[in-house]
C-alpha beads as a LAMMPS data file, in Angstrom:
LAMMPS data file: protein, C-alpha beads

243 atoms
242 bonds

1 atom types
1 bond types

-500.0 500.0 xlo xhi
-500.0 500.0 ylo yhi
-500.0 500.0 zlo zhi

Masses

1 110.0

Atoms # bond

1 1 1 0.251 -0.139 0.081
2 1 1 2.841 2.364 0.848
3 1 1 4.424 1.590 -2.436
4 1 1 1.593 2.444 -4.441
5 1 1 1.112 5.644 -2.365
6 1 1 4.894 6.519 -3.212
7 1 1 4.546 5.464 -7.155
8 1 1 1.361 7.642 -7.374
9 1 1 3.068 10.632 -5.551
10 1 1 5.932 10.555 -7.934
11 1 1 3.890 10.442 -11.069
12 1 1 2.038 13.511 -9.867
13 1 1 4.745 15.527 -8.754
14 1 1 6.303 14.772 -12.244
15 1 1 3.389 15.676 -14.002
16 1 1 3.054 18.803 -11.951
17 1 1 6.724 19.828 -12.926
18 1 1 6.207 18.946 -16.865
19 1 1 3.394 21.567 -16.736
20 1 1 4.808 23.818 -14.778
21 1 1 7.800 24.265 -17.432
22 1 1 5.060 24.041 -20.136
23 1 1 6.768 21.105 -21.751
24 1 1 4.468 18.560 -23.173
25 1 1 5.670 15.072 -23.351
26 1 1 4.879 14.837 -27.088
27 1 1 7.064 17.703 -27.646
28 1 1 9.934 16.151 -25.698
29 1 1 9.930 13.550 -28.443
30 1 1 8.950 15.302 -31.273
31 1 1 11.686 17.207 -33.787
32 1 1 10.934 21.130 -33.621
33 1 1 8.598 22.476 -36.180
34 1 1 9.629 25.878 -38.110
35 1 1 6.844 27.993 -39.363
36 1 1 7.378 30.452 -42.157
37 1 1 5.762 33.911 -41.983
38 1 1 5.493 37.253 -44.008
39 1 1 8.721 38.934 -44.442
40 1 1 9.036 42.602 -43.305
41 1 1 9.091 45.090 -45.878
42 1 1 7.853 42.585 -48.238
43 1 1 6.291 43.534 -51.567
44 1 1 5.478 39.947 -52.637
45 1 1 2.187 38.706 -54.139
46 1 1 -0.259 37.518 -51.451
47 1 1 0.826 33.903 -50.509
48 1 1 4.280 34.069 -51.935
49 1 1 7.306 34.324 -49.434
50 1 1 10.341 36.432 -50.686
51 1 1 14.076 35.483 -49.436
52 1 1 15.520 37.652 -47.131
53 1 1 17.818 40.337 -48.749
54 1 1 21.534 39.231 -48.901
55 1 1 22.542 42.885 -48.108
56 1 1 23.767 45.640 -50.226
57 1 1 23.906 45.323 -54.263
58 1 1 25.314 46.977 -57.071
59 1 1 24.096 47.695 -60.726
60 1 1 26.223 48.135 -63.682
61 1 1 25.120 49.890 -67.217
62 1 1 26.459 49.286 -70.731
63 1 1 25.886 51.399 -73.678
64 1 1 26.972 50.247 -77.016
65 1 1 27.980 51.868 -79.091
66 1 1 29.188 54.933 -77.351
67 1 1 29.070 57.411 -80.322
68 1 1 26.464 57.470 -82.832
69 1 1 25.029 59.522 -85.572
70 1 1 21.286 61.029 -85.260
71 1 1 18.844 58.326 -85.834
72 1 1 21.127 55.253 -85.357
73 1 1 20.634 52.803 -82.815
74 1 1 22.167 52.369 -79.272
75 1 1 21.696 49.344 -76.792
76 1 1 21.469 49.714 -73.166
77 1 1 22.119 46.680 -71.047
78 1 1 21.974 46.793 -67.104
79 1 1 23.493 43.799 -64.818
80 1 1 22.302 43.684 -61.120
81 1 1 24.575 41.936 -58.481
82 1 1 22.814 40.948 -55.232
83 1 1 19.615 42.092 -54.161
84 1 1 16.095 40.478 -54.580
85 1 1 14.285 40.268 -57.653
86 1 1 11.686 41.191 -59.281
87 1 1 13.845 44.690 -60.097
88 1 1 12.355 47.979 -61.136
89 1 1 14.424 50.266 -63.271
90 1 1 14.429 54.025 -63.841
91 1 1 17.031 55.442 -66.562
92 1 1 18.093 59.198 -66.661
93 1 1 20.007 61.177 -69.026
94 1 1 18.237 59.495 -72.144
95 1 1 18.816 61.625 -75.083
96 1 1 15.633 62.595 -77.168
97 1 1 14.534 59.671 -79.356
98 1 1 14.842 57.332 -76.424
99 1 1 11.942 56.892 -73.547
100 1 1 12.402 55.448 -70.206
101 1 1 11.654 51.615 -70.030
102 1 1 11.314 49.403 -66.917
103 1 1 13.362 46.870 -68.682
104 1 1 17.177 45.756 -68.013
105 1 1 17.951 45.748 -71.824
106 1 1 16.122 47.852 -74.719
107 1 1 17.311 49.836 -77.760
108 1 1 16.492 53.403 -79.030
109 1 1 17.631 55.719 -81.699
110 1 1 18.611 59.364 -80.482
111 1 1 17.181 62.100 -82.460
112 1 1 19.431 65.063 -81.276
113 1 1 23.180 65.599 -81.104
114 1 1 25.102 66.424 -78.124
115 1 1 26.721 64.424 -75.155
116 1 1 24.331 62.670 -72.827
117 1 1 25.206 61.238 -69.505
118 1 1 23.526 58.005 -68.744
119 1 1 22.560 56.176 -65.516
120 1 1 19.918 53.724 -64.044
121 1 1 18.307 53.401 -60.686
122 1 1 17.323 49.862 -59.741
123 1 1 14.945 49.025 -56.856
124 1 1 14.682 45.241 -55.803
125 1 1 11.579 43.750 -54.079
126 1 1 12.466 45.127 -50.820
127 1 1 12.677 48.534 -51.734
128 1 1 16.364 48.463 -51.510
129 1 1 17.449 50.863 -53.964
130 1 1 21.087 51.524 -55.800
131 1 1 22.400 53.694 -58.933
132 1 1 24.631 52.359 -61.623
133 1 1 27.381 53.968 -63.237
134 1 1 27.482 56.885 -65.508
135 1 1 28.052 56.140 -69.071
136 1 1 28.573 58.914 -71.560
137 1 1 27.280 58.758 -75.117
138 1 1 27.824 61.137 -77.809
139 1 1 25.463 61.546 -80.644
140 1 1 26.879 63.419 -83.888
141 1 1 24.600 65.504 -86.273
142 1 1 23.866 63.196 -89.465
143 1 1 25.249 66.054 -91.871
144 1 1 28.561 66.049 -90.108
145 1 1 29.181 62.575 -91.256
146 1 1 31.746 61.465 -88.174
147 1 1 29.715 59.219 -86.722
148 1 1 30.958 55.377 -87.457
149 1 1 27.993 53.845 -85.664
150 1 1 30.543 50.768 -84.369
151 1 1 31.056 49.551 -80.858
152 1 1 32.917 51.350 -78.199
153 1 1 32.258 54.788 -79.758
154 1 1 35.502 54.835 -81.592
155 1 1 35.628 57.449 -84.574
156 1 1 38.250 57.282 -87.175
157 1 1 38.634 59.608 -90.146
158 1 1 38.478 57.972 -93.376
159 1 1 41.424 59.306 -95.811
160 1 1 39.542 58.584 -98.822
161 1 1 36.621 60.842 -97.602
162 1 1 39.409 63.733 -96.755
163 1 1 40.748 63.151 -100.215
164 1 1 37.541 63.516 -101.720
165 1 1 36.710 66.856 -99.780
166 1 1 40.073 68.434 -100.727
167 1 1 39.543 67.395 -104.338
168 1 1 35.992 68.797 -104.244
169 1 1 37.182 72.015 -102.944
170 1 1 39.756 72.319 -105.869
171 1 1 37.099 71.377 -108.497
172 1 1 34.797 73.910 -107.349
173 1 1 37.681 76.609 -107.788
174 1 1 38.568 74.949 -111.355
175 1 1 34.845 75.038 -112.058
176 1 1 34.297 78.811 -111.293
177 1 1 37.641 79.962 -113.227
178 1 1 36.352 77.651 -116.029
179 1 1 33.054 79.250 -116.415
180 1 1 34.813 82.890 -116.208
181 1 1 36.899 81.568 -118.950
182 1 1 34.411 80.339 -121.253
183 1 1 32.483 83.342 -120.915
184 1 1 35.581 85.387 -121.533
185 1 1 36.015 83.499 -124.685
186 1 1 32.771 83.924 -126.032
187 1 1 32.665 87.739 -125.641
188 1 1 36.072 87.755 -127.523
189 1 1 34.914 85.791 -130.490
190 1 1 31.856 87.805 -130.681
191 1 1 33.905 90.852 -130.525
192 1 1 36.131 89.725 -133.417
193 1 1 33.001 88.892 -135.794
194 1 1 31.762 92.259 -135.079
195 1 1 34.871 94.008 -136.153
196 1 1 35.254 91.513 -139.277
197 1 1 31.651 92.512 -140.180
198 1 1 32.127 95.865 -139.949
199 1 1 35.437 96.245 -142.010
200 1 1 33.680 93.829 -144.690
201 1 1 30.925 96.009 -145.192
202 1 1 33.361 99.119 -145.884
203 1 1 35.178 97.167 -148.588
204 1 1 33.725 97.789 -152.292
205 1 1 31.854 94.908 -153.634
206 1 1 33.000 92.568 -156.493
207 1 1 32.666 94.187 -159.841
208 1 1 32.195 97.506 -158.660
209 1 1 34.391 100.241 -159.733
210 1 1 35.510 102.740 -157.334
211 1 1 33.742 106.144 -157.426
212 1 1 35.587 108.450 -159.821
213 1 1 36.028 112.205 -158.744
214 1 1 35.773 115.010 -161.528
215 1 1 38.641 117.056 -162.133
216 1 1 39.669 120.347 -163.751
217 1 1 43.194 121.729 -164.813
218 1 1 44.585 124.586 -162.789
219 1 1 44.669 127.786 -165.385
220 1 1 47.973 128.701 -164.013
221 1 1 50.261 125.434 -163.492
222 1 1 47.944 123.058 -165.510
223 1 1 47.707 120.718 -162.770
224 1 1 44.866 118.149 -162.187
225 1 1 42.651 119.320 -159.254
226 1 1 39.372 118.246 -158.044
227 1 1 36.473 120.086 -159.571
228 1 1 35.081 121.294 -156.155
229 1 1 38.619 122.744 -155.155
230 1 1 38.833 126.288 -154.594
231 1 1 42.646 126.630 -155.024
232 1 1 44.968 124.467 -156.587
233 1 1 46.979 121.999 -154.530
234 1 1 50.093 122.659 -156.840
235 1 1 50.363 126.559 -156.983
236 1 1 47.847 127.653 -154.798
237 1 1 46.079 129.966 -156.929
238 1 1 42.474 130.468 -156.833
239 1 1 40.516 128.094 -159.555
240 1 1 37.962 130.945 -160.231
241 1 1 34.494 130.510 -160.584
242 1 1 32.882 127.366 -161.801
243 1 1 31.736 127.097 -165.287

Bonds

1 1 1 2
2 1 2 3
3 1 3 4
4 1 4 5
5 1 5 6
6 1 6 7
7 1 7 8
8 1 8 9
9 1 9 10
10 1 10 11
11 1 11 12
12 1 12 13
13 1 13 14
14 1 14 15
15 1 15 16
16 1 16 17
17 1 17 18
18 1 18 19
19 1 19 20
20 1 20 21
21 1 21 22
22 1 22 23
23 1 23 24
24 1 24 25
25 1 25 26
26 1 26 27
27 1 27 28
28 1 28 29
29 1 29 30
30 1 30 31
31 1 31 32
32 1 32 33
33 1 33 34
34 1 34 35
35 1 35 36
36 1 36 37
37 1 37 38
38 1 38 39
39 1 39 40
40 1 40 41
41 1 41 42
42 1 42 43
43 1 43 44
44 1 44 45
45 1 45 46
46 1 46 47
47 1 47 48
48 1 48 49
49 1 49 50
50 1 50 51
51 1 51 52
52 1 52 53
53 1 53 54
54 1 54 55
55 1 55 56
56 1 56 57
57 1 57 58
58 1 58 59
59 1 59 60
60 1 60 61
61 1 61 62
62 1 62 63
63 1 63 64
64 1 64 65
65 1 65 66
66 1 66 67
67 1 67 68
68 1 68 69
69 1 69 70
70 1 70 71
71 1 71 72
72 1 72 73
73 1 73 74
74 1 74 75
75 1 75 76
76 1 76 77
77 1 77 78
78 1 78 79
79 1 79 80
80 1 80 81
81 1 81 82
82 1 82 83
83 1 83 84
84 1 84 85
85 1 85 86
86 1 86 87
87 1 87 88
88 1 88 89
89 1 89 90
90 1 90 91
91 1 91 92
92 1 92 93
93 1 93 94
94 1 94 95
95 1 95 96
96 1 96 97
97 1 97 98
98 1 98 99
99 1 99 100
100 1 100 101
101 1 101 102
102 1 102 103
103 1 103 104
104 1 104 105
105 1 105 106
106 1 106 107
107 1 107 108
108 1 108 109
109 1 109 110
110 1 110 111
111 1 111 112
112 1 112 113
113 1 113 114
114 1 114 115
115 1 115 116
116 1 116 117
117 1 117 118
118 1 118 119
119 1 119 120
120 1 120 121
121 1 121 122
122 1 122 123
123 1 123 124
124 1 124 125
125 1 125 126
126 1 126 127
127 1 127 128
128 1 128 129
129 1 129 130
130 1 130 131
131 1 131 132
132 1 132 133
133 1 133 134
134 1 134 135
135 1 135 136
136 1 136 137
137 1 137 138
138 1 138 139
139 1 139 140
140 1 140 141
141 1 141 142
142 1 142 143
143 1 143 144
144 1 144 145
145 1 145 146
146 1 146 147
147 1 147 148
148 1 148 149
149 1 149 150
150 1 150 151
151 1 151 152
152 1 152 153
153 1 153 154
154 1 154 155
155 1 155 156
156 1 156 157
157 1 157 158
158 1 158 159
159 1 159 160
160 1 160 161
161 1 161 162
162 1 162 163
163 1 163 164
164 1 164 165
165 1 165 166
166 1 166 167
167 1 167 168
168 1 168 169
169 1 169 170
170 1 170 171
171 1 171 172
172 1 172 173
173 1 173 174
174 1 174 175
175 1 175 176
176 1 176 177
177 1 177 178
178 1 178 179
179 1 179 180
180 1 180 181
181 1 181 182
182 1 182 183
183 1 183 184
184 1 184 185
185 1 185 186
186 1 186 187
187 1 187 188
188 1 188 189
189 1 189 190
190 1 190 191
191 1 191 192
192 1 192 193
193 1 193 194
194 1 194 195
195 1 195 196
196 1 196 197
197 1 197 198
198 1 198 199
199 1 199 200
200 1 200 201
201 1 201 202
202 1 202 203
203 1 203 204
204 1 204 205
205 1 205 206
206 1 206 207
207 1 207 208
208 1 208 209
209 1 209 210
210 1 210 211
211 1 211 212
212 1 212 213
213 1 213 214
214 1 214 215
215 1 215 216
216 1 216 217
217 1 217 218
218 1 218 219
219 1 219 220
220 1 220 221
221 1 221 222
222 1 222 223
223 1 223 224
224 1 224 225
225 1 225 226
226 1 226 227
227 1 227 228
228 1 228 229
229 1 229 230
230 1 230 231
231 1 231 232
232 1 232 233
233 1 233 234
234 1 234 235
235 1 235 236
236 1 236 237
237 1 237 238
238 1 238 239
239 1 239 240
240 1 240 241
241 1 241 242
242 1 242 243
């Protein structure tokens, strides 16, 4: 009887201790259960759990090519290292003809010449923000003809273009002097023809005898003088009244 009472007392005492400490007999023999809950500052969809942010992250912007003519295409590419997707992109410094797009990669065609500094701000799913490096892009006028549209923005002068440009200036000068010389030659030919025509008209016609001036003889010396003369060209005496 005393042993049964002692055993009952031990059992009651152990049960009281277990209840006091809040430990259930099942929990003593069961593995711990981890319950997942929503993460703070989370913008995930309902029922979707986002992984915890891994700390600071960075973004790198690449633009190819770095120098183009107006109307040519450039490609923008953003690489994100770290953070939690999905990401939101906001570009700054875009030239006219390029509109901001919430995308890590897109192409556009600048429509105005100038130097532009491009950058992109990136926001991850936990609203952590970072800004990429700044990339300079030069857009040249389409009339200048010095944009090569190649990668890296390298621009080289074409020797053939320079030669043709120099020849164009020389040919322009030659053309101007050639036109002036041609007009001068035409005027000279016309002048010679006018002089020749005037002289030709003054020559007697073929078969036409030259006009004969009537003459008289001087009464003093007998010289032949024109009939209209009042004095003799030889002796100087007056011819007298005409009969």
